[in-house]
C-alpha positions as CSV (number, residue, x, y, z in Angstrom):
1,X,87.8,-19.0,97.8
2,X,86.2,-22.3,96.6
3,X,88.1,-25.6,97.4
4,X,88.9,-27.7,94.3
5,X,90.5,-31.2,94.3
6,X,89.4,-32.3,90.8
7,X,86.7,-34.7,91.9
8,X,83.8,-32.5,90.9
9,X,82.8,-29.2,89.2
10,X,83.0,-26.0,91.1
11,X,81.2,-22.7,90.8
12,X,82.7,-19.4,91.5
13,X,80.3,-17.0,93.3
14,X,80.0,-13.8,91.4
15,X,81.6,-15.4,88.2
16,X,79.2,-18.1,86.9
17,X,76.8,-18.1,89.8
18,X,75.2,-15.5,92.1
19,X,77.3,-14.6,95.0
20,X,79.9,-12.2,96.3
21,X,83.5,-11.9,95.3
22,X,86.1,-10.1,97.4
23,X,86.8,-7.9,94.4
24,X,89.9,-5.6,94.4
25,X,90.9,-3.0,91.8
26,X,88.4,-0.7,90.2
27,X,85.2,-0.9,88.1
28,X,85.1,0.8,84.7
29,X,81.4,1.3,84.8
30,X,78.5,0.9,87.2
31,X,76.0,-1.9,86.4
32,X,73.1,0.4,87.1
33,X,73.4,4.1,86.3
34,X,72.7,6.3,89.4
35,X,71.0,9.6,89.6
36,X,72.8,12.3,91.6
37,X,70.4,14.9,92.8
38,X,71.3,18.4,94.1
39,X,68.9,20.1,96.5
40,X,68.9,23.1,98.7
41,X,69.6,26.6,97.4
42,X,70.2,25.1,94.0
43,X,68.6,22.1,92.4
44,X,69.5,19.8,89.6
45,X,70.3,16.2,88.8
46,X,72.4,14.1,86.5
47,X,72.6,10.4,85.5
48,X,76.0,8.9,86.2
49,X,77.3,5.3,85.6
50,X,81.0,6.1,85.7
51,X,81.7,5.5,82.0
52,X,82.1,9.2,81.2
53,X,82.1,12.6,82.8
54,X,78.7,14.1,83.6
55,X,77.2,17.5,84.1
56,X,74.1,19.0,85.6
57,X,72.3,22.3,84.9
58,X,71.7,24.0,88.3
59,X,68.6,26.1,89.0
60,X,68.7,28.5,91.9
61,X,65.8,28.1,94.2
62,X,63.2,30.9,94.2
63,X,63.4,33.3,97.2
64,X,59.7,34.3,96.8
65,X,60.4,37.7,95.3
66,X,58.8,38.6,92.0
67,X,61.1,39.7,89.2
68,X,61.1,43.4,88.8
69,X,62.8,46.7,89.8
70,X,62.7,47.8,93.4
71,X,64.0,50.9,95.2
72,X,64.5,48.9,98.4
73,X,65.2,45.2,98.9
74,X,65.6,42.7,101.7
75,X,68.4,40.2,101.4
76,X,69.2,37.0,103.3
77,X,72.6,36.0,104.7
78,X,73.5,34.6,101.3
79,X,73.0,37.9,99.5
80,X,69.8,36.9,97.8
81,X,66.9,39.3,97.5
82,X,63.9,38.0,99.4
83,X,61.6,41.0,99.3
84,X,61.3,44.4,97.6
85,X,59.3,47.5,98.0
86,X,58.4,50.2,95.6
87,X,59.1,53.4,97.5
88,X,56.8,56.4,96.9
89,X,59.3,59.1,95.9
90,X,59.0,62.8,95.1
91,X,57.9,65.4,97.5
92,X,54.6,67.3,97.5
93,X,53.6,70.9,98.1
94,X,49.9,70.3,98.0
95,X,48.0,69.9,101.2
96,X,46.3,66.8,99.8
97,X,48.0,64.1,97.6
98,X,47.3,60.5,96.9
99,X,48.6,58.4,99.7
100,X,50.1,61.4,101.5
101,X,48.8,64.0,103.9
102,X,50.6,67.3,104.2
103,X,50.4,70.5,106.1
104,X,51.4,73.8,104.5
105,X,50.4,76.8,106.7
106,X,51.8,80.2,107.2
107,X,55.4,80.3,108.3
108,X,57.8,83.0,109.4
109,X,60.4,80.6,110.8
110,X,61.1,77.8,108.3
111,X,62.1,74.4,109.8
112,X,62.7,71.9,107.1
113,X,64.4,68.6,107.9
114,X,65.1,66.4,104.8
115,X,66.9,63.2,105.2
116,X,68.1,60.7,102.6
117,X,68.7,57.1,103.6
118,X,70.6,54.4,101.7
119,X,69.1,51.1,102.5
120,X,65.9,52.0,104.3
121,X,63.4,53.3,101.9
122,X,62.3,56.9,102.2
123,X,58.9,58.0,101.0
124,X,58.2,61.7,100.8
125,X,55.5,64.3,100.5
126,X,55.7,68.1,100.5
127,X,57.8,70.7,98.7
128,X,60.9,69.1,97.2
129,X,63.9,69.3,94.9
130,X,66.3,66.6,93.7
131,X,69.6,66.6,95.6
132,X,72.3,64.2,94.5
133,X,75.1,62.8,96.5
134,X,76.5,59.7,98.1
135,X,75.7,58.7,101.6
136,X,73.4,60.7,103.9
137,X,72.1,64.1,102.7
138,X,70.6,66.5,105.3
139,X,68.7,69.7,104.6
140,X,68.1,72.1,107.5
141,X,66.9,75.7,107.9
142,X,67.5,78.3,110.5
143,X,65.1,80.8,112.1
144,X,65.7,83.2,109.3
145,X,64.3,80.7,106.8
146,X,67.7,79.8,105.3
147,X,67.8,76.3,104.0
148,X,71.1,74.5,103.9
149,X,71.7,71.1,102.2
150,X,74.8,69.2,103.2
151,X,75.9,65.8,102.1
152,X,78.7,63.3,101.9
153,X,80.2,65.0,98.9
154,X,82.7,66.8,101.1
155,X,84.7,63.8,102.2
156,X,87.1,64.2,105.1
157,X,89.5,61.7,106.7
158,X,90.8,58.9,104.5
159,X,87.4,57.7,103.2
160,X,88.6,58.6,99.7
161,X,91.6,56.3,100.2
162,X,89.8,53.4,101.8
163,X,92.5,51.0,100.6
164,X,94.5,52.2,103.6
165,X,93.7,52.8,107.3
166,X,94.1,56.4,108.5
167,X,95.8,54.9,111.6
168,X,97.9,51.8,111.4
169,X,96.9,49.1,113.8
170,X,99.0,46.6,115.7
171,X,98.0,42.9,115.4
172,X,99.4,40.9,118.4
173,X,99.5,37.2,119.2
174,X,99.5,36.1,122.9
175,X,99.6,32.9,124.8
176,X,102.0,30.0,124.1
177,X,102.9,31.7,120.8
178,X,103.6,35.5,120.7
179,X,104.3,38.0,118.0
180,X,103.0,41.3,116.5
181,X,103.0,43.4,113.4
182,X,101.7,46.8,112.2
183,X,98.9,46.7,109.6
184,X,97.4,49.7,107.7
185,X,95.7,47.8,104.8
186,X,98.1,49.0,102.1
187,X,99.7,45.6,101.7
188,X,100.0,42.1,103.1
189,X,101.9,41.6,106.3
190,X,103.5,38.6,108.1
191,X,104.0,37.9,111.8
192,X,107.2,36.4,113.2
193,X,105.9,33.9,115.8
194,X,107.8,32.9,118.9
195,X,106.7,29.6,120.6
196,X,107.3,29.7,124.3
197,X,109.0,26.9,126.4
198,X,106.8,24.2,127.9
199,X,107.4,22.0,130.9
200,X,106.2,18.4,131.5
201,X,107.2,15.2,133.3
202,X,108.7,12.0,131.8
203,X,108.3,8.6,133.2
204,X,111.0,6.0,132.6
205,X,109.9,2.3,132.4
206,X,111.7,-0.1,134.8
207,X,113.7,-2.9,133.3
208,X,111.8,-5.9,132.0
209,X,112.4,-9.2,133.8
210,X,114.6,-11.7,132.2
211,X,114.1,-15.4,132.0
212,X,116.7,-18.1,131.7
213,X,116.3,-21.7,130.6
214,X,117.1,-24.2,133.4
215,X,116.9,-27.8,133.9
216,X,113.7,-27.4,135.8
217,X,112.1,-25.7,132.9
218,X,112.8,-28.5,130.5
219,X,113.4,-31.6,132.5
220,X,115.2,-34.5,130.7
221,X,116.5,-37.8,132.0
222,X,118.2,-40.8,130.6
223,X,116.3,-44.0,131.2
224,X,117.9,-47.4,131.9
225,X,119.5,-49.3,129.0
226,X,118.4,-52.6,127.5
227,X,120.4,-55.8,127.7
228,X,122.6,-56.7,124.8
229,X,120.6,-59.8,124.4
230,X,117.8,-57.4,123.2
231,X,115.6,-58.6,125.9
232,X,113.3,-55.7,126.8
233,X,113.9,-55.2,130.6
234,X,111.6,-52.2,130.7
235,X,108.0,-52.0,129.5
236,X,108.0,-51.2,125.8
237,X,111.7,-50.9,125.2
238,X,112.5,-52.3,121.8
239,X,116.3,-53.0,122.1
240,X,119.5,-52.1,123.7
241,X,120.1,-48.4,123.5
242,X,119.3,-45.0,125.0
243,X,115.9,-43.5,125.7
244,X,115.4,-39.7,126.1
245,X,112.3,-38.8,128.1
246,X,110.8,-35.3,127.5
247,X,108.4,-34.3,130.2
248,X,106.7,-31.0,130.9
249,X,107.2,-31.2,134.7
250,X,109.6,-33.0,137.0
251,X,106.8,-34.5,139.0
252,X,105.3,-36.2,135.9
253,X,102.5,-35.9,133.4
254,X,102.2,-36.4,129.7
255,X,105.7,-37.2,128.2
256,X,107.5,-38.2,125.0
257,X,110.3,-40.8,124.8
258,X,112.7,-41.1,121.9
259,X,114.7,-44.3,121.4
260,X,118.1,-44.3,119.8
261,X,120.4,-47.4,119.5
262,X,123.9,-47.2,120.9
263,X,125.5,-48.1,117.6
264,X,124.9,-49.4,114.1
265,X,125.6,-52.9,115.4
266,X,122.8,-52.7,117.8
267,X,119.6,-52.0,115.9
268,X,121.2,-50.2,112.9
269,X,119.6,-46.8,112.2
270,X,116.4,-47.6,114.1
271,X,114.8,-44.7,115.8
272,X,111.5,-45.1,117.7
273,X,109.2,-42.9,119.7
274,X,106.3,-43.4,122.1
275,X,103.9,-41.4,124.3
276,X,102.8,-42.0,127.8
277,X,102.2,-40.8,131.3
278,X,105.4,-40.3,133.3
279,X,105.3,-40.4,137.1
280,X,108.4,-39.7,139.2
281,X,107.0,-42.0,141.9
282,X,106.7,-44.9,139.5
283,X,103.7,-46.4,137.8
284,X,104.5,-45.1,134.3
285,X,102.2,-46.1,131.5
286,X,103.5,-45.9,127.8
287,X,102.3,-46.8,124.4
288,X,104.3,-49.1,122.2
289,X,107.3,-47.7,120.4
290,X,106.7,-46.8,116.8
291,X,109.6,-46.9,114.4
292,X,110.5,-43.8,112.3
293,X,111.0,-44.7,108.6
294,X,113.8,-42.7,106.9
295,X,116.2,-43.2,104.0
296,X,118.5,-45.5,106.0
297,X,115.9,-48.1,107.0
298,X,113.2,-47.8,104.3
299,X,114.1,-51.2,102.9
300,X,113.5,-52.8,106.3
301,X,110.2,-51.2,107.2
302,X,108.5,-50.2,103.9
303,X,105.6,-52.6,103.4
304,X,105.6,-54.8,100.3
305,X,108.9,-53.4,99.0
306,X,111.3,-55.6,97.1
307,X,114.8,-54.6,96.1
308,X,116.9,-51.9,97.8
309,X,117.3,-48.2,97.6
310,X,115.3,-45.9,95.4
311,X,115.2,-48.6,92.6
312,X,113.1,-50.9,94.7
313,X,109.5,-51.8,93.9
314,X,106.6,-50.9,96.2
315,X,104.0,-53.5,96.5
316,X,101.2,-51.0,97.0
317,X,97.8,-51.5,95.3
318,X,97.1,-48.1,93.6
319,X,93.5,-47.5,92.4
320,X,91.9,-44.6,90.5
321,X,93.9,-42.4,88.1
322,X,96.9,-41.8,90.4
323,X,99.2,-43.2,87.7
324,X,97.9,-40.4,85.3
325,X,97.7,-37.6,87.8
326,X,98.7,-35.1,85.1
327,X,95.1,-35.4,83.9
328,X,91.8,-35.6,85.7
329,X,89.8,-38.8,84.9
330,X,86.7,-36.6,84.6
331,X,87.0,-33.1,83.3
332,X,85.5,-30.5,85.6
333,X,84.2,-27.0,84.8
334,X,85.7,-23.9,86.6
335,X,83.7,-20.8,86.2
336,X,81.9,-22.4,83.3
337,X,85.1,-23.5,81.5
338,X,86.0,-27.2,81.1
339,X,89.3,-28.2,82.9
340,X,91.0,-31.7,83.0
341,X,94.5,-30.5,84.2
342,X,96.3,-31.0,80.9
343,X,96.5,-27.3,80.1
344,X,95.9,-23.9,81.6
345,X,92.4,-22.3,81.1
346,X,91.2,-18.7,80.9
347,X,88.1,-17.4,82.6
348,X,86.4,-14.7,80.4
349,X,86.0,-11.6,82.4
350,X,88.6,-12.7,84.9
351,X,92.0,-12.9,83.1
352,X,90.7,-12.4,79.5
353,X,88.1,-10.2,77.9
354,X,84.5,-11.5,78.2
355,X,81.3,-11.3,80.2
356,X,80.7,-12.8,83.6
357,X,77.5,-13.0,85.6
358,X,79.1,-10.9,88.3
359,X,77.4,-10.1,91.5
360,X,78.8,-8.9,94.8
361,X,80.0,-5.3,95.0
362,X,81.0,-5.0,91.3
363,X,77.6,-3.3,90.9
364,X,78.4,-1.1,93.8
365,X,82.1,-0.6,93.3
366,X,83.8,1.4,96.0
367,X,86.0,3.0,93.5
368,X,85.8,3.8,89.7
369,X,88.7,2.6,87.6
370,X,88.8,6.0,85.9
371,X,87.9,9.1,88.0
372,X,85.2,11.2,86.3
373,X,84.6,14.9,86.3
374,X,81.1,16.0,87.4
375,X,80.3,19.5,86.0
376,X,77.6,21.8,87.1
377,X,76.2,24.4,84.8
378,X,73.3,26.9,84.8
379,X,72.8,29.5,87.5
380,X,75.9,28.2,89.2
381,X,79.0,26.5,87.7
382,X,81.6,24.3,89.1
383,X,83.2,20.8,88.8
384,X,84.7,18.1,90.9
385,X,86.6,14.9,90.2
386,X,84.9,11.8,91.6
387,X,86.1,8.2,91.7
388,X,83.8,6.9,94.4
389,X,86.5,6.3,97.0
390,X,85.5,9.2,99.1
391,X,83.0,12.1,99.3
392,X,83.7,15.0,97.0
393,X,82.7,18.6,97.0
394,X,82.7,21.4,94.4
395,X,83.2,25.1,94.8
396,X,80.2,26.7,93.0
397,X,80.4,30.1,91.3
398,X,77.2,31.9,90.8
399,X,76.6,33.0,87.2
400,X,76.9,36.7,86.5
401,X,73.7,38.5,86.0
402,X,75.4,41.3,84.1
403,X,75.3,43.9,86.9
404,X,78.6,45.5,87.9
405,X,79.6,45.1,91.6
406,X,78.8,48.2,93.5
407,X,76.3,49.9,95.8
408,X,72.9,50.8,94.4
409,X,69.9,52.5,95.8
410,X,67.5,50.9,93.3
411,X,68.0,47.4,91.9
412,X,66.1,45.1,89.5
413,X,65.9,41.5,90.6
414,X,64.8,38.3,88.8
415,X,62.5,35.6,90.2
416,X,65.5,34.0,91.9
417,X,66.3,37.1,93.9
418,X,69.4,38.0,91.9
419,X,70.1,41.6,91.2
420,X,70.2,42.1,87.4
421,X,70.4,45.9,87.2
422,X,71.0,48.9,89.5
423,X,70.4,52.6,89.6
424,X,72.0,55.1,91.9
425,X,68.6,56.6,92.8
426,X,68.5,60.0,94.5
427,X,65.9,59.6,97.2
428,X,63.4,62.5,97.5
429,X,63.4,64.8,100.4
430,X,60.4,65.3,102.7
431,X,58.6,68.3,104.2
432,X,55.4,66.6,105.3
433,X,54.6,66.0,108.9
434,X,53.5,62.5,108.1
435,X,54.9,60.1,105.4
436,X,55.5,56.4,105.2
437,X,58.8,55.6,106.9
438,X,59.7,59.2,107.5
439,X,59.0,61.7,110.3
440,X,59.5,65.4,109.7
441,X,58.7,68.7,111.1
442,X,57.2,71.3,108.9
443,X,56.0,74.5,110.6
444,X,53.7,77.2,109.1
445,X,54.9,78.7,105.8
446,X,52.9,80.3,103.0
447,X,55.9,81.7,101.0
448,X,58.2,78.7,100.5
449,X,57.2,76.2,97.9
450,X,60.0,73.8,96.9
451,X,59.2,70.6,95.1
452,X,61.9,67.9,94.9
453,X,61.4,65.0,92.4
454,X,63.2,61.6,92.3
455,X,64.1,59.9,89.1
456,X,64.5,56.1,88.6
457,X,65.9,55.7,85.1
458,X,63.4,57.6,83.0
459,X,60.5,57.3,85.4
460,X,59.7,60.3,87.6
461,X,57.6,60.1,90.7
462,X,56.5,63.5,91.8
463,X,53.6,65.6,93.0
464,X,53.2,69.3,92.8
465,X,55.3,71.8,90.9
466,X,59.0,70.8,90.8
467,X,62.4,71.7,89.6
468,X,65.5,69.5,89.2
469,X,68.7,70.7,90.9
470,X,71.8,68.7,90.3
471,X,75.5,69.3,91.0
472,X,78.6,68.1,92.6
473,X,79.7,69.2,96.1
474,X,77.5,70.9,98.6
475,X,74.2,72.4,97.4
476,X,72.7,75.2,99.5
477,X,69.0,76.2,99.3
478,X,68.0,79.4,101.1
479,X,64.9,81.6,101.2
480,X,64.3,85.2,102.2
481,X,61.4,86.8,104.1
482,X,59.6,87.4,100.9
483,X,59.6,83.6,100.1
484,X,62.2,83.8,97.3
485,X,64.3,80.6,97.2
486,X,67.9,80.7,96.1
487,X,69.8,77.5,95.2
488,X,73.6,77.8,95.1
489,X,76.2,75.2,94.5
490,X,78.6,73.7,91.9
491,X,75.9,74.2,89.2
492,X,77.0,77.8,88.7
493,X,73.5,78.7,87.8
494,X,74.0,82.4,86.9
495,X,73.4,84.6,83.9
496,X,70.2,84.2,81.8
497,X,69.4,80.7,82.8
498,X,66.0,81.8,83.7
499,X,65.5,83.3,80.2
500,X,67.1,80.4,78.3
501,X,64.8,81.0,75.3
502,X,67.1,83.9,74.3
503,X,70.9,84.1,74.2
504,X,72.4,86.8,76.4
505,X,74.6,87.8,73.5
506,X,73.4,87.3,70.0
507,X,75.7,85.4,67.7
508,X,76.1,85.5,63.9
509,X,75.5,82.3,61.9
510,X,76.6,82.7,58.3
511,X,76.7,86.4,58.7
512,X,73.1,86.5,60.1
513,X,72.5,87.6,63.7
514,X,70.9,84.9,65.9
515,X,69.7,85.3,69.6
516,X,67.4,82.3,69.7
517,X,64.1,84.2,69.7
518,X,63.3,83.4,66.1
519,X,64.4,81.3,63.1
520,X,66.9,82.8,60.6
521,X,67.6,82.2,56.9
522,X,71.1,81.8,55.4
523,X,71.5,83.3,51.9
524,X,72.8,80.7,49.5
525,X,71.8,77.9,52.0
526,X,68.0,77.9,52.3
527,X,67.3,81.2,50.5
528,X,68.8,82.9,47.4
529,X,72.0,84.8,47.9
530,X,75.8,84.4,48.1
531,X,78.0,82.8,50.7
532,X,81.6,83.6,51.4
533,X,82.5,79.9,51.5
534,X,85.8,78.9,53.1
535,X,87.5,75.6,52.9
536,X,89.0,74.1,49.7
537,X,85.9,74.1,47.6
538,X,87.7,76.6,45.3
539,X,91.0,74.8,45.3
540,X,89.9,71.2,45.9
541,X,92.7,68.7,45.1
542,X,90.3,65.7,45.0
543,X,86.7,65.1,44.2
544,X,84.7,63.6,47.1
545,X,83.2,61.1,44.6
546,X,85.3,60.1,41.5
547,X,83.5,60.7,38.2
548,X,83.9,58.7,35.0
549,X,85.0,60.7,31.9
550,X,84.5,58.7,28.7
551,X,84.7,55.5,30.9
552,X,87.8,56.5,32.9
553,X,87.4,57.4,36.6
554,X,88.7,60.8,37.6
555,X,88.9,62.2,41.2
556,X,91.2,65.1,40.5
557,X,94.3,63.7,42.1
558,X,96.1,62.9,38.8
559,X,95.8,63.3,35.1
560,X,94.0,60.6,33.2
561,X,94.3,59.3,29.6
562,X,91.1,59.2,27.6
563,X,90.7,56.5,25.0
564,X,90.0,59.0,22.2
565,X,91.6,59.0,18.7
566,X,94.1,61.8,18.5
567,X,94.1,62.5,22.2
568,X,97.6,62.4,23.5
569,X,98.7,60.7,20.2
570,X,101.2,61.6,17.4
571,X,102.0,60.3,13.9
572,X,104.8,57.7,13.8
573,X,106.6,56.3,10.7
574,X,106.5,52.5,11.0
575,X,107.7,51.7,7.5
576,X,110.7,49.8,8.8
577,X,108.5,47.5,11.0
578,X,105.4,46.8,8.9
579,X,104.8,44.5,6.0
580,X,101.9,43.6,3.7
581,X,99.8,40.5,4.4
582,X,100.9,40.5,8.1
583,X,98.6,40.6,11.2
584,X,99.2,43.3,13.8
585,X,97.4,44.1,17.1
586,X,96.6,47.5,18.5
587,X,97.8,47.3,22.2
588,X,97.9,51.0,22.9
589,X,94.6,51.0,24.8
590,X,93.2,53.7,22.4
591,X,92.0,53.7,18.8
592,X,94.8,54.3,16.3
593,X,94.7,55.6,12.6
594,X,96.7,53.7,10.0
595,X,97.7,55.3,6.6
596,X,99.5,53.2,3.9
597,X,100.7,54.3,0.5
598,X,101.4,51.4,-2.0
599,X,102.9,51.3,-5.5
600,X,102.5,48.1,-7.7
601,X,103.0,47.1,-11.3
602,X,99.5,45.8,-11.6
603,X,96.3,47.7,-11.0
604,X,94.6,44.4,-10.2
605,X,96.4,44.4,-6.9
606,X,93.4,46.1,-5.3
607,X,94.7,46.1,-1.7
608,X,92.1,45.4,1.1
609,X,92.0,46.0,4.8
610,X,90.9,43.5,7.5
611,X,90.2,44.4,11.2
612,X,89.6,41.4,13.5
613,X,89.5,39.3,10.3
614,X,86.7,41.5,8.9
615,X,87.3,43.3,5.6
616,X,86.5,47.0,6.1
617,X,88.1,48.7,3.0
618,X,89.1,48.1,-0.6
619,X,90.8,50.5,-2.9
620,X,91.7,51.1,-6.6
621,X,94.9,52.8,-7.5
622,X,96.1,55.4,-10.1
623,X,98.8,54.9,-12.8
624,X,101.8,57.1,-12.6
625,X,102.5,58.9,-15.9
626,X,105.1,57.2,-18.1
627,X,106.1,54.6,-15.3
628,X,103.6,51.8,-15.9
629,X,103.1,51.6,-12.1
630,X,100.0,52.0,-10.1
631,X,99.8,54.0,-6.9
632,X,97.2,53.5,-4.0
633,X,96.5,55.3,-0.7
634,X,94.6,53.5,2.2
635,X,93.7,54.9,5.6
636,X,91.6,53.3,8.3
637,X,90.9,53.3,12.1
638,X,91.7,50.3,14.4
639,X,89.9,50.1,17.8
640,X,91.9,49.3,20.9
641,X,92.7,45.6,21.2
642,X,91.8,44.8,17.6
643,X,94.0,43.1,15.0
644,X,94.6,44.5,11.6
645,X,96.4,43.8,8.2
646,X,96.8,45.2,4.7
647,X,96.3,42.5,2.0
648,X,97.6,42.7,-1.6
649,X,97.2,40.1,-4.3
650,X,100.3,41.0,-6.2
651,X,103.8,41.6,-5.1
652,X,104.9,45.2,-4.9
653,X,106.7,47.6,-2.8
654,X,104.9,50.0,-0.5
655,X,106.1,53.5,-0.3
656,X,105.0,54.6,3.2
657,X,103.3,53.2,6.4
658,X,102.4,55.6,9.1
659,X,100.2,55.3,12.3
660,X,98.6,57.9,14.6
661,X,99.1,56.3,18.0
């Protein structure tokens, strides 16, 4: 954008001086790293200069609730717990209890209204029992004192198959587009849409006017000629020929006249032109004709030219370095690089690698050369691709707190209002006339005392004597005129449940009768005596723990070989495969016994025995009567893996070599 004619140095704004460049393309990195901050329901920040992906750890904003376990919580529109209350559970039979007032008077007609609420917390006081069930549980009594507990366990309708509507519904479209389909929730549906006809008006454009060139639009006339004697008979006419006048209006005004000679004999290839004011009524005023120089008359009109044609010489005084225009007389710098015109130059940071003092929007590039991924971690995760060309957004996913999706009556929340644990608490039932969050009618009664407790995990909140009643399905509690309370339901509480310290039918354990009223002793177990033991103890095929016999493991599943001399061994005659003064190795895995009988002609033979190169025996022989020969017997034991040999100093022939192996 900077003009350069070679007469002086130039500076390029944004290259070697401060300024702005109309930069196109993309920047690889921001000059100044920027901090991207996240606010609102989650906070976090990250430093980002575009050179690499970046991530931020998100922290959910506190909702003001303290971390803990609550039986009732308040949530905002985003599902975050904002408040929680610790409901006082368990029902009381006493007339006075901490935080609860209760009335228990004589009663001949029992009216007991117990209500369980999911969502709204219920605090209770008065006689109670634990009743389990999903949804609303209602306990009522009639005039005879019969108490009936009903709940949502008996599910009617299609609530148990909530993935499908009991009655299919028709979804219809009306208006300019119509269509309908039947939908019961068991699967996806589609609607065939019909678009209705529409009416509207069209306007056709009329034909555009046409215009034709006429003589009046571009007036031209031929002026008078000039005498052949080349005397100009009209003002400013150079010679004999034709003149074309071009004027904008037939009545006159500014005009142009072109002179052309009639032939090459009259003025050659001379062409001239002049400007003036043309008046149709006379009184024209014109400038002098100026000749047009071209390749046919250049020799005639070119100043100072000698010779003819292109080979002529121009007598023009040329100054400066025009004769050496391939090089600047004074080298100039472009973007800090010297340039004299003799060769191309490169600008570092422009068309070659290097650094430039770049200003302008390179520091605030509208687009990154490489799009970067911004990752969010922490309480919420997500990512987005960002190159700076447009705004970007990320779909955040809240981190799991470990709780399974579902409906809970008691939940534990952290300081950020997120549920971390849940418990399907069974809310206690109320008989008091006044209790927090509950209204109830309890008339006079001196016979009925029913205490219902609520359990949250392992914690029990209760007041007064209590019993726990659990079971699936409908549980019914009733009382008679004597005040006796009977609870019936799926618990099947019959038999000796009330005397569970003793079995209804005594059982024998190891032949000893046991009914649970006292400890028993088993002969042969914790006292002296015999047991008729069954199982494979008498015929076990395998020991539970293998035992080592003389260093060999034995578990009873197979026979073992013991490394003992003579065990599973026999005498073998090895005379044909043995020789004196030769080393042999015992590779049987057991000790062996060697017996050799030798006969020599010299009693000085004195055979010796070496085991692992250690002499262990030496023997003297006996002379056979009348033969002149000496006989010797040698026997020795060779441990497993040891070498052995019989050495004799004189030659002789041995009579026998046997081994126990």
